[in-house]
C-alpha positions, 0 to 999 in steps of 0.5 A: 500500500505504501509503495503504491502511494509512493508510486502515484505520488512520484507519477503525479507530475507526469500524469498532470502533464500528460493530462493537460496535453490530452485536454488541449487536444480534446478542446481543439475537437470540442471547439471545432479547431480540429474537425471530426469527420462524419460519414454517411455510412453508419459508424459504431465505435467501441473503445475504453478509457483504459489501456486495455482489458475491458473486452473490446474484441468480444464486444465487437464480435457480439455486434458482428453476430448481431448485424451480419445476418441483416446488413453488410458490415466492415470492421476497421482496426489499427492492427496493433503491433502489426509490422505493415503500414498504411491501409490493408484489407485483412485476409485469412492467410495473413501472418500476424505481423501483417495485420495484427492478431485481433483483425485476423481473429475477426476475419477467420471467425467471420469470413464473410465480413470485411476487415481492414487495418489502418492507422488513419480511420478517416482515410480508411473508411472511404477506401472500404466504401470504394472497394465494398460499396455494399457496406452498410455499417462500419465497426471501429475497434478501439477508437474512443480516443481517435477523434478524427472520425465521429461515430454515430454511436459511441460505445464505451467499455469499463470493467466491473472490478476496475471501473474508470471511475476509480482509476487515474490517468497515465502514468499514475493509473491506466486511463488514456483520458480523464474520467470526464471524457466518458461524457462523449459516450452514447453507451456505457457497458460495464463488462466482466461482471460476476456470474450473478450480479445483485440488484444492489451491486448494479445500483451501486455501480450505476450511481458510481458511473452516473450516466448522463441523460443521453447515455445508456448503461448496460452490464455484460459478462463473459460466457465460456464454451468447451475448448477446442484443439488448436491444430484441429478445431473439430476436437473439443473437450469439457473442463473438469475438476480433476484437470490441471490447466496450464494457462498461456496468455498474452492479454491485457488482463487474465484475472477474470479468466483465471478466476473462472478456471479456478472455479472449475478445477480443484488443482492450481492453475499454472499460469504463463503470462506475457504482455498484451499482444506478445509475439511468442517465440520458440524459447517461450514455447520451450519454457511452456513445454518444460513446465507442462512436462513437470505437471504430475497430473496425467489429466492435464492440458495447455489452455490459451485464449482465442486472441493468443491462438492467432499468434500461437498457431504460427508455431504449429510445427513446434506444437505438433512435433512436441505433441503439446495438447494446446486447447483454445477457450472460446468466449462470448459476451452475454448481457445481464438480465434483459440488457441484451434485448435493450442493447440490441434494440438500441443498435438497430434503432440507430441504424434504422434512423440513419437510413431514414 
């Protein structure tokens, strides 16, 4: 506790400088000194105030599954940590270094959906429309801070256990903008809620966030499904209490996942955690193999996330050669109570109003 207080005290001047720069930039957009571009095509932005871990990818996938049956949609991402530059359409055979892990994940799961990457969203959207004029809606991944494009519907995510209302701006905390910048959101979703959320807990969080009159507040959680084998997606297993799970993850936060797994298995979850979007190398896999081999329980598996699986699949030869049972844990967003119906209707109403 003392160390945490000391760290925040030392970082306070740097946070103030960073915050002033962000405030100045946002004031330019608010006063129209810098122009935010609106497009005729409906644009839905999904992002968060923090540096990661709120669940942008599964919530984008929720929107894809909600809309793809009715309209042609496209997903636009910057392709974080990709080694390519400029605007590119994502193909299922792209290496991770070409397009980034999340865009490839979107494309491989939803092959009929257009997925593109670009540093500049404002120039990328016309390119999407040029090559795919049938596009009826564009989903912007991690775009809350990218104000050069003004979404018609701005969705802000925040974790139940780590809400932005209790966080501080970088580097004191994890916020990329001030808490007050949440006012730009049309929708706020409290993510990663516990399995059973009491009415009192919901009211307390609602009071803490205090949504404005124009804002809609929803609550969501993750639902996990039986894992499938990385090298053969047709093979699935059910997790059981007598298993030992060796977890390999390189995501912003794996606490929610670890808590879920600890609620299933009786044995300790052996965790190998790397920084978000980490590119696995053979040394990482050798360490993983040794750790897995040291687990005495014969009923053991290696488990990873869908996002990590995209990067891990590039080491398919190593995994096959060493006969490592690497399974991938599918994930989906589930809204609490009747929030799903209300959120779906809100999105559909927005799209209908834009068309009209």
